[in-house]
N, C-alpha and C positions, 0 to 999 in steps of 0.2 A: 245485571252485572254480577259475575260470580267472583268469589274471593277464595283463594286457596291458603290454607294454613299448614305449615310443616312443623312438626314437633319432633326434635331429635334429643334423645336422652341417653345417658349412660355411655356404653361403648360406641354407640352410633355417632355421638358428638365427636369423639376422638377421630373417627374415620373421616368425618367431614372436615375437621381441622387439618388433618394430614393432606387432604386433597386441595384445600384452599390455600395453605401456606407452604406448600412444597417448593422450596427454592433451589433444589438440586444440590449438587456438590460444589463447594467453594473452589473457584478457579482463578482467584485474584493473585496478586503478588504474594509470594511467600517471604516471610521475614528471614533475613540472612543471618541474624545473630540473636542471641538471647541475653538479657540483662542478668545481673547477679541474682535477681529474684526469680529468674526463670521466665519472665515475660518477654514477648517478642519485641525486638527493637527494629523499627523500620528504617531509621536513619540516625546516625550519631554524628558527633563533631570531633575531629581529631586535629590537634596542633602537632605536626610532626617535629621530631627533635631537630635542632639546628643551632646555628651560632649567629651572633651579630656583634657589631662593634659599637661601643658607646660613644657619646659625643667627646669623651675624654681620650678615646683611642684604645680602651680596654676591650678585649674580646671576651664575650659572655657566651657560654654554652647553656642550652636548656634541654630538658628531657621531653619526650613525647608525652602528651596528655590526651586521653580519650574520654569523652563524655558520652554515655549511652542514653542519657535522658536530658536533653536541653530543648527549650522552646525557641524557635527561630522565627523572626518576623522580618520580612523583606518589603521595602518600598522603593520606588524610583520616581524621580521627577524628570521632566524634559526641559532642555535648555531652549527657550523660546524668547525671541526679541520682539517686543511690541512697539509699534511706532504710531503715534497719534498723527492723523492727517486732518488738516484744516478743512472744514466743510463736510466732514464725514462723521457719522455717529460710530462709536466704537473705535477700534484700532486695527492696524494691519499686523498680522502675526507672521513671523518668519521662524520656522523650525531650524534650529542649529544642530542639535545632537541630543542623544539620550544623556541624562545625568548619571552620576554614580548611584549604585544601589545603597540604600541606607539599611544597615543590618542591626537588629537588636537580638541579643542572645541572653536568655535567662536560664539558670540552672542552679544546682546545688551539689556540693561535694559532701560525702558522708564518711565518717570515721569507721574503723573496723568494729567498734562496739558502741554501746549507748553512752559511754563516758569518755570516749577518745576523740579529741578534736583532730580533724584531717590536716594537721599542721604542714607536713611535707608537701601535700597536694596544693595547699593554698600558696606556699612559698614558690613552688614550681610555676603555678599559674601567674602569680604576680611578676615573676621574672620574665615570662613571655610577654605579658601585657605592657611591661615597661619598655619593650624594644622600640627604638626610634626608626623602625624599618617596616616594610610590608611583610606580613606573615603568611606563610603557606597554610591552607586549611583543606581538610578533606571532609566532605559531607555529601550524602546522596541528595539531600534537599537542596543544598547550594549548587550542586551540579545541574539542576534543572535550569538555573539562571546563568550557567557558565562562570560561576565564581569559584576560583581556587586560590585567590590571594585577597587579604583584607588589610586595612590600616585601622588600628584601634584608635578611636577618638575619645573614649572615656570608659570608665569601669567603676563599679561599686561593690562593696562587700558588706551588706547590712547584717547585723546580728539577728538571730532568731530567738525570740523569747521562749524559755523553757526547754531549749535543746542545746546540749553541749556538743553533740557529735555531728551537727549539720552546719555547713557554711554556705548560705545562698550567695549567688553572684549575678551581676548584670553587666553586660559588655555592649557598648555601642561601637559600630565600625562602619567603614565605607569600603565598597568593593574596589579592587585595584587590578590593573593589568600591567604586565611588564611592557616597557616601552623600548623598542629597538631603535637605536640611533645609527644612522649611516654616515660614514665619512664621505662627503661629496667630492673631496680632493682625490679619492682613489677610485672613482667611477670611470 
């Protein structure tokens, strides 16, 4: 049985690496935007400007807010009815429909310098999150799931130790779809 040994040193090693690891030119999706730090942004989250009416009847306007760097987590359950049948192990399952998407949004707002709190941005976001209505959202990631409206179910603004100019936030929401009602009397 013969055994071959190859020894590659110096410039020869680089030539072998180039041949082994040549992946060609990148042809994937190109980032459509860049963040303030110049890094590519693949998807952002936008709450477009709008208005809503409070429970007291006051009309509240809010500004558009764009987040270039948020983490989105999406989950969905299915609505299934289970029925126990006597004399049968297990249950009978009946699919009813898909449930709402549960959405978790985590991010941070940053002030203009290291000692400036992003007060106006926080006030604007809180004004949007307090809305007792469905909110329009724009996000490339949420578009994959056909989500363009959400209902906020909760939010938090934890403080960050040692940082005056950063305000982290977490938002929980459910997907929502506009419901079109028809007047059966005019059909």
